[in-house]
VOBA-1610 file (N, C-alpha, C; in pm, whole numbers, padded with zeros to 5 digits, always signed):
BEGIN
Met+01956-02155+00775Met+01855-02256+00797Met+01730-02192+00851Gln+01615-02247+00817Gln+01488-02190+00858Gln+01415-02282+00955Tyr+01358-02222+01058Tyr+01289-02295+01163Tyr+01156-02230+01192Thr+01069-02304+01258Thr+00945-02244+01307Thr+00976-02168+01435Leu+00887-02078+01471Leu+00904-02005+01597Leu+00909-02100+01716Ala+00824-02200+01716Ala+00822-02294+01827Ala+00955-02368+01841Gln+01013-02409+01728Gln+01143-02478+01733Gln+01251-02386+01789Leu+01254-02263+01743Leu+01355-02168+01791Leu+01336-02137+01939Arg+01210-02119+01979Arg+01180-02089+02119Arg+01227-02204+02208Arg+01198-02327+02166Arg+01238-02443+02245Arg+01390-02456+02251Gln+01459-02426+02141Gln+01605-02431+02141Gln+01663-02333+02242Arg+01595-02222+02263Arg+01640-02121+02361Arg+01587-02151+02501Gln+01518-02263+02513Gln+01460-02309+02640Gln+01367-02204+02702Leu+01282-02149+02616Leu+01183-02052+02661Leu+01044-02112+02643Ser+00956-02085+02736Ser+00817-02129+02725Ser+00736-02022+02651Ile+00617-02059+02611Ile+00527-01961+02548Ile+00501-01847+02647Glu+00481-01882+02772Glu+00454-01782+02875Glu+00571-01684+02888Glu+00694-01736+02886Glu+00812-01650+02897Glu+00825-01557+02777Met+00803-01610+02657Met+00810-01526+02538Met+00705-01415+02544Ala+00584-01452+02581Ala+00477-01352+02591Ala+00514-01243+02692Phe+00567-01283+02806Phe+00606-01188+02910Phe+00715-01093+02859Ile+00818-01149+02797Ile+00929-01068+02745Ile+00879-00969+02640Leu+00785-01013+02557Leu+00731-00928+02452Leu+00627-00829+02503Gly+00576-00852+02623Gly+00473-00764+02678Gly+00336-00787+02616Ile+00310-00912+02576Ile+00180-00947+02518Ile+00123-01066+02594Ser-00001-01097+02566Ser-00066-01208+02637Ser-00016-01342+02583Tyr-00034-01445+02664Tyr-00002-01582+02625Tyr-00073-01616+02494Glu-00202-01586+02489Glu-00284-01618+02372Glu-00233-01545+02247Ser-00194-01420+02262Ser-00143-01344+02148Ser-00015-01407+02094Tyr+00074-01446+02184Tyr+00198-01507+02137Tyr+00172-01644+02074Arg+00082-01720+02133Arg+00049-01851+02077Arg-00004-01837+01935Lys-00087-01735+01913Lys-00139-01709+01778Lys-00026-01673+01682Ile+00072-01597+01729Ile+00186-01560+01644Ile+00264-01684+01605Glu+00284-01775+01699Glu+00356-01899+01665Glu+00281-01979+01559Asn+00150-01979+01567Asn+00069-02054+01471Asn+00057-01982+01337Glu+00056-01850+01340Glu+00043-01770+01219Glu+00135-01649+01230Pro+00265-01666+01201Pro+00363-01559+01220Pro+00330-01429+01148Leu+00260-01435+01039Leu+00230-01313+00964Leu+00127-01225+01032Gln+00068-01274+01142Gln-00028-01194+01218Gln+00041-01090+01306Ala+00169-01103+01327Ala+00244-01011+01414Ala+00276-00882+01341Asn+00277-00771+01416Asn+00319-00646+01354Asn+00472-00643+01347Phe+00525-00552+01270Phe+00669-00551+01244Phe+00752-00531+01371Asp+00705-00447+01464Asp+00779-00427+01590Asp+00792-00556+01668Val+00685-00634+01674Val+00688-00762+01745Val+00780-00860+01672Ile+00774-00860+01540Ile+00863-00946+01461Ile+01009-00916+01494Leu+01045-00789+01498Leu+01183-00751+01532Leu+01222-00797+01672Lys+01132-00778+01767Lys+01160-00821+01905Lys+01180-00972+01913Ile+01093-01046+01846Ile+01105-01193+01848Ile+01239-01236+01789Ala+01276-01180+01676Ala+01403-01215+01613Ala+01520-01183+01706Asn+01514-01069+01775Asn+01621-01033+01869Asn+01627-01128+01988Ile+01513-01161+02043Ile+01507-01252+02158Ile+01562-01389+02120Leu+01525-01437+02002Leu+01566-01570+01959Leu+01702-01570+01891Lys+01760-01450+01873Lys+01894-01435+01814Lys+01903-01495+01674Val+01805-01458+01591Val+01802-01504+01453Val+01768-01387+01361Glu+01788-01407+01233Glu+01747-01310+01133Glu+01596-01323+01113Ile+01532-01213+01081Ile+01389-01215+01055Ile+01355-01317+00947Thr+01435-01322+00844Thr+01408-01413+00733Thr+01412-01560+00774Asp+01486-01591+00880Asp+01494-01730+00926Asp+01361-01782+00976Ile+01276-01693+01024Ile+01149-01739+01078Ile+01027-01687+01004Phe+01037-01572+00943Phe+00919-01513+00882Phe+00914-01524+00731Leu+01021-01569+00670Leu+01018-01591+00526Leu+01056-01735+00496Ser+01021-01823+00586Ser+01054-01965+00571Ser+00961-02032+00472Ser+00991-02155+00441Ser+00909-02231+00348Ser+00768-02251+00403Asn+00750-02238+00534Asn+00617-02253+00593Asn+00520-02146+00545Ile+00572-02029+00508Ile+00485-01921+00465Ile+00524-01870+00327Ala+00601-01947+00254Ala+00652-01903+00124Ala+00541-01878+00022Asn+00428-01939+00040Asn+00319-01921-00055Asn+00241-01793-00032Ser+00271-01720+00076Ser+00203-01595+00105Ser+00270-01483+00026Asn+00191-01388-00020Asn+00247-01270-00086Asn+00264-01163+00019Val+00386-01154+00075Val+00410-01067+00188Val+00526-00973+00157Val+00506-00847+00191Val+00614-00750+00186Val+00615-00683+00322Leu+00723-00699+00396Leu+00731-00645+00531Leu+00795-00508+00531Gly+00726-00411+00588Gly+00783-00280+00612Gly+00822-00201+00489Cys+00764-00229+00375Cys+00800-00156+00254Cys+00700-00044+00230Lys+00753+00072+00191Lys+00670+00185+00157Lys+00707+00233+00018Ser+00611+00284-00050Ser+00636+00337-00184Ser+00701+00473-00171His+00805+00494-00248His+00874+00624-00249His+00842+00694-00379Ser+00747+00788-00375Ser+00707+00858-00497Ser+00780+00987-00514
//
């Protein structure tokens, strides 16, 4: 099942302030990530998924952002 970051954070009973503190980023930075998850770098995405105990795809490849052309962490192997 796919959820927004805010839904998952609330299910874990964490505030925006607590998530920002755990991630080592500002309140404003985390709030922006919740509003636009694709703005986060891959390291932050991994940390968020671990904190919320979900798969990355549950939050970052949800129907909310399905229309974006996104490839996370892929490199060309020539």
